[in-house]
C-alpha angles and dihedrals in degrees: 000000000000109000125213121194119208108208131038101214124116096282094042090051092047092052091047088053091052092050092047101042093090090058096261116139114256128182119210120197114208123184090212113072089207090061092053090047093050093048094048097040109032096023088235138096093228093178102052108010108025121180098030117114108221128217120266089232092061114092127181132208137182089210109093090192089069089073089075089087094060126098098215134011130219106207110210103161122129110277095245091056099041097096093051094047094046089051090057096053127091093220095164094198095309119152111268118207109199110212102167121100118219150072124262109252098212096051108018088235127146116238095260089054090051091048093049089059097041097043107018094170096057127096109236134217135169126218114197140146147109102320136142109198097226092053093048092047090050091055097249115153117277138160128204142178116248107193116188134182090215115050095207091052090047093051091050091050092048091052091048097047102036116109132171087261099034116062120185118196113208121233137161095212099104094164092050093051091051098045091053093051094046100045096044090061091061093045090050089060089054092050090050089054090053090052095044092049091049095237093150142243093283089061092048092051091048091049093050090050096047091040089056088053089055091048091051094049092051093043093052090050088054093050099261123146118243093230090059091052090049090052138071098299093050121023094016094055091041093056092048099048094041092057110048142056086221083081111088090210094050090048091051091052092046090055091050090049090052090056104264120131120254090229092057093045093050093046090054096057129098092187126055125258092205094192091069090063095038097051100073095042091046090050091052092046092050092052091049090053094044092243118150111228108161095164091054090049090051092053090050091053091052094047091050092046089237093132140014125248091254091051095051091045090052090050093052094045093047096054113123115277115253144167116282119254143093 
């Protein structure tokens, strides 16, 4: 199975490296010609993943039409651009593995719903889990969820992508894998705020726990299974991204907690903190479904500069007392 990777950022490059490390040929499409040139010439994505020596069997191209020769595509474009990019690909019914984490702003749709509309003839899968791109590209151990609509397609993808250091667990809960990946980005911003404001480890642990309850409520309303949300694509990814400045979303929140404006922090970034785009659409979707997500609402208020950190903390801590549970 010849793998094509759609998107030459850090995560796309890391996944291409995984797919190519056994010597199999992999084609990486990068929007930036300089990225393709760096991968092919220097064997490094110097713009988005510097310092990682890339496999000789990995080739990059700025021509998206070249992906037509691949057997399956890993789609690693930012969530808000996924529909446009998918619409420009001649996928011809190939399996599409959606690797971006987010919700489309214009429609409120998860990525598999976007892909169903953009490429209705393709079999869809979702790859999600607790992964930092630089660690995966360096061959450090990682495990992910690979949720596929078609079990045979999922099994073939697991066999193709599995490595001694990269372990995919097969699932058929596509919605659950996507909800976990989208919601955890917003919660990671909140945890960054806690860290930047110096509110302590107790507060962070409480926020992760109550954030997981919000994730679960929303996921169940979207048809996800609770065991998926408690697994790698949900709780696993939440713990990782809520605990490290290697997370773009955590770093964004940390800057807000330290007193910088969200607008300035977002303008200063070359890479995408997907949670900043996901938060308002997730908040709208939760309200439409009647799902209570106060932490998500608090993040939205901070991103829109509608309240200060102290104000949103006071709001959360002054909510009525209740029994614990989802």
